[in-house]
Structures are given as structure tokens and as C-alpha cells.
C-alpha positions as CSV (number, residue, x, y, z in Angstrom):
1,X,98.6,203.6,123.0
2,X,99.0,200.2,124.2
3,X,101.6,197.8,124.1
4,X,100.4,194.2,124.7
5,X,100.3,190.7,123.0
6,X,96.8,190.1,124.2
7,X,93.4,191.1,124.9
8,X,90.6,189.7,127.4
9,X,87.3,190.6,126.3
10,X,84.0,190.5,128.8
11,X,81.2,189.7,126.8
12,X,78.0,190.8,128.3
13,X,77.5,194.9,127.8
14,X,80.9,194.9,126.1
15,X,80.6,193.1,122.7
16,X,76.7,192.1,123.4
17,X,73.8,194.3,124.4
18,X,72.5,191.4,126.8
19,X,72.4,193.8,129.5
20,X,69.5,195.6,128.4
21,X,67.3,192.3,127.0
22,X,68.0,190.7,130.6
23,X,66.8,193.4,132.5
24,X,63.7,194.0,130.2
25,X,62.8,190.2,130.7
26,X,63.6,190.4,134.9
27,X,61.2,193.7,134.7
28,X,58.8,191.3,133.1
29,X,58.7,188.4,135.1
30,X,58.6,190.8,138.0
31,X,55.9,192.2,136.8
32,X,54.2,188.4,136.4
33,X,54.9,188.5,140.2
34,X,53.2,192.0,141.0
35,X,56.2,193.7,141.3
36,X,57.4,197.0,139.5
37,X,61.1,198.0,139.2
38,X,62.2,200.4,136.0
39,X,64.5,198.9,133.8
40,X,67.7,201.4,135.2
41,X,67.7,200.4,138.4
42,X,67.2,196.6,137.2
43,X,70.5,197.5,135.1
44,X,72.2,199.2,138.3
45,X,72.0,195.8,140.4
46,X,72.2,193.1,137.8
47,X,75.1,195.0,135.2
48,X,78.8,192.9,135.8
49,X,77.9,191.5,139.3
50,X,77.7,187.8,139.9
51,X,73.7,186.1,139.4
52,X,73.7,185.0,143.0
53,X,74.3,188.4,144.6
54,X,71.6,190.1,142.1
55,X,69.4,187.3,143.2
56,X,69.9,188.7,146.7
57,X,69.1,192.0,146.1
58,X,65.7,191.6,144.3
59,X,64.8,188.8,147.3
60,X,65.8,191.9,149.9
61,X,63.2,194.6,148.0
62,X,60.8,192.5,147.3
63,X,60.6,189.9,150.4
64,X,57.4,188.4,149.1
65,X,59.1,187.6,146.2
66,X,58.9,183.1,145.5
67,X,62.6,183.3,144.3
68,X,63.0,179.9,143.4
69,X,60.1,180.2,141.0
70,X,61.7,184.2,139.8
71,X,65.2,182.5,139.0
72,X,63.7,179.5,137.4
73,X,61.6,181.5,134.8
74,X,64.6,183.6,134.3
75,X,66.4,180.9,133.6
76,X,64.4,178.9,131.1
77,X,63.3,182.5,129.6
78,X,66.6,184.2,129.0
79,X,69.0,181.9,126.4
80,X,65.6,181.7,124.2
81,X,65.8,185.1,124.0
82,X,69.0,186.1,123.5
83,X,69.4,183.1,120.9
84,X,66.9,185.1,119.3
85,X,67.1,188.7,119.7
86,X,70.6,189.8,120.8
87,X,73.1,192.3,119.1
88,X,76.5,193.1,119.3
89,X,77.3,196.6,120.5
90,X,78.4,198.6,117.7
91,X,82.3,198.0,116.2
92,X,82.1,194.5,118.1
93,X,82.6,192.5,114.6
94,X,85.1,195.2,113.0
95,X,87.4,195.4,115.7
96,X,87.4,191.7,116.5
97,X,88.1,190.8,112.7
98,X,90.9,193.3,112.5
99,X,92.8,192.2,115.6
100,X,95.4,190.5,115.2
101,X,96.4,189.1,118.7
102,X,95.6,186.4,120.9
103,X,92.1,186.8,122.5
104,X,89.7,185.2,124.9
105,X,86.7,185.5,126.9
106,X,86.7,186.2,130.5
107,X,82.9,186.5,131.6
108,X,81.1,186.2,134.9
109,X,78.1,184.3,133.4
110,X,77.6,180.6,132.5
111,X,79.5,179.1,129.4
112,X,76.1,178.3,128.0
113,X,74.7,181.7,128.0
114,X,78.3,183.2,127.1
115,X,78.3,180.7,123.6
116,X,74.3,181.4,122.7
117,X,75.4,184.8,122.6
118,X,78.8,184.6,120.7
119,X,76.9,181.6,118.8
120,X,73.9,184.2,117.8
121,X,75.6,187.5,117.1
122,X,78.2,185.6,114.6
123,X,81.1,186.7,117.3
124,X,81.8,182.5,117.9
125,X,84.9,182.4,115.5
126,X,86.7,185.4,116.5
127,X,87.3,183.0,120.1
128,X,86.7,179.8,119.4
129,X,87.3,177.5,122.4
130,X,89.0,180.5,124.3
131,X,85.9,181.3,126.9
132,X,86.7,181.0,130.5
133,X,83.3,181.5,132.2
134,X,83.0,182.0,136.4
135,X,81.1,179.2,136.6
136,X,83.9,176.6,135.7
137,X,86.6,178.3,137.8
138,X,84.4,179.7,141.1
139,X,85.7,183.0,140.6
140,X,83.9,185.6,140.1
141,X,85.0,189.2,139.2
142,X,85.6,191.2,141.0
143,X,87.9,188.6,142.0
144,X,91.0,189.1,140.2
145,X,91.7,185.2,140.0
146,X,89.2,185.0,136.6
147,X,91.7,187.5,134.7
148,X,94.8,185.4,136.1
149,X,92.9,182.2,134.9
150,X,92.7,184.0,131.5
151,X,96.3,185.0,131.1
152,X,97.2,181.3,131.8
153,X,95.1,180.2,128.9
154,X,97.1,183.2,126.6
155,X,100.2,182.5,127.7
156,X,101.1,186.2,128.6
157,X,102.1,188.3,131.4
158,X,99.6,190.4,133.1
159,X,102.0,193.4,131.8
160,X,101.6,192.4,128.4
161,X,97.7,192.3,128.5
162,X,94.6,194.6,128.0
163,X,91.3,194.0,129.5
164,X,87.7,195.5,127.8
165,X,85.3,195.9,130.5
166,X,82.1,197.7,130.5
167,X,81.5,197.0,134.4
168,X,82.7,197.9,137.5
169,X,83.2,194.8,139.0
170,X,85.2,193.7,135.9
171,X,87.3,196.9,136.1
172,X,88.1,196.2,139.3
173,X,89.1,192.8,139.1
174,X,91.4,193.7,135.8
175,X,93.1,196.5,138.0
176,X,93.4,194.2,140.9
177,X,94.5,191.4,138.7
178,X,97.5,194.0,137.1
179,X,96.2,194.2,133.6
180,X,95.8,197.2,131.4
181,X,92.2,197.9,131.3
182,X,90.5,199.5,128.8
183,X,86.8,200.7,129.9
184,X,84.0,200.8,127.0
185,X,80.4,201.8,127.4
186,X,81.0,203.0,131.1
187,X,78.0,204.3,133.1
188,X,79.2,207.9,134.0
189,X,79.2,206.7,137.7
190,X,82.1,203.8,136.7
191,X,83.8,206.2,134.5
192,X,84.0,208.8,137.4
193,X,85.1,206.1,140.0
194,X,87.9,204.9,137.4
195,X,89.0,207.9,135.7
196,X,92.7,208.1,135.7
197,X,93.1,204.8,136.6
198,X,92.0,202.9,133.0
199,X,91.5,204.0,129.2
200,X,87.9,205.0,129.2
201,X,85.9,204.7,125.2
202,X,82.6,205.6,124.3
203,X,82.2,202.5,122.6
204,X,84.3,200.1,120.8
205,X,85.3,201.8,117.5
206,X,86.7,204.6,119.8
207,X,89.2,201.7,121.1
208,X,89.6,200.5,117.8
209,X,91.5,203.4,117.3
210,X,93.3,203.5,119.9
211,X,94.7,200.3,119.1
212,X,95.9,201.4,115.9
213,X,93.5,199.2,113.8
214,X,92.0,199.9,110.3
215,X,88.4,200.5,111.7
216,X,86.9,203.7,111.2
217,X,84.6,205.3,114.1
218,X,81.9,205.4,111.3
219,X,82.1,201.7,111.1
220,X,80.2,201.1,114.4
221,X,76.3,199.4,113.2
């Protein structure tokens, strides 16, 4: 299905289930500030977006929220939470272990968060130092510049590379960069928006099967 020489992976929501953890943490901190917002709404605004834009949304939604205090509490509590409670998305280890192509991470998150997520889930050995943080190149998805940086790191042309993503902003970045895109764990609205433009899979085991890797659908865990 794919004729590729390398793979770029998003991290949050694609390989690790960090976004649901972050949404619960955000909801808990908001409650401490006297505000209530359900997890689904938080995910809608948070998923795949630069943190600064999400913070703008929260501040507009709750004008009386102490933005600096909220942000500091979130930053201080998120890394310990990721280090202790984070899980991989089903099939992540199996896919990466079977994949015999160069790969890297390209994420909107800061490097410390990416490293914490990969180390706590045991995924770090699959990538080594092949990690690109938007904070280090000053380019956040949907800006395709982040994907261009990843292509240079991997030393491949856009036409020879696959991007694996779970968010609308990431998919948009990949399409703008000219790479093939596989969408996994997509919200139904995102799947409808990009239908016909990308390959869509329920999860990583199905993507592994499409890549011809020796990983069964039942291997999700």
C-alpha cells in the first residue's frame, strides 16, 4: 500500500496515550480554580495544537482564570504524571519493533515531554536521538516546516516518506509538506475532513498490517 523509505511519527495520541492524561489533569486544575470543563471539550481544544493556542482558548473561555498560575501548575504536574501513569497506544511496541525503516518523532511538544513519554513507555530505544521538537525549530503543526525538518533528519524526499498522525493539525502539516499520511485514532470529524486525502486506520495494528509488517491485529495491548 505504501512505497516508502522512512516514517515520521507524531507522539502524543499517536504512539502514547498522553492526551487523555493531560485532559484529565487540565480538568482537575480547572476545578481547583473554580471552573468546570468536560474532558471531551478539553481534548477538542487541546489535541494536536500548540500549547500557547490552547492556553489562549482557555483564557478566553474563563476570563477570570489566573493564566500564569494555571500554566505553571499544568507544567509542574504533567511530567510526573506522564512518567508514572502513561501507557502506549495499542500496538505501538509491536509496530516499532517490526518496522525496518528509518524513523523519527516530530512533535509539537517540548523535548522534555517527548523524552519523558518515550522513556516511561519503553519506546525511546526505537528512536534514539531522532526526535524533533517544534520548540527547537520554532515551527508548530500545521506549519509543514516541522515535517521538512524531519525529512532532512531522515535524509529522504517527501515522496518517500510516511507521516503517522492522530490530529487535524498534524495531518494538514503532512499534506502541505507532500508526504503520504496515515491517520490513526482519528476523531470522527477529523476523519471526515480528510477522507480521500489520506489513508485512515482505526489503530496501529491495522497500520502495521497495511505496511506488511509481521504483526497481527490481535497483537494490540
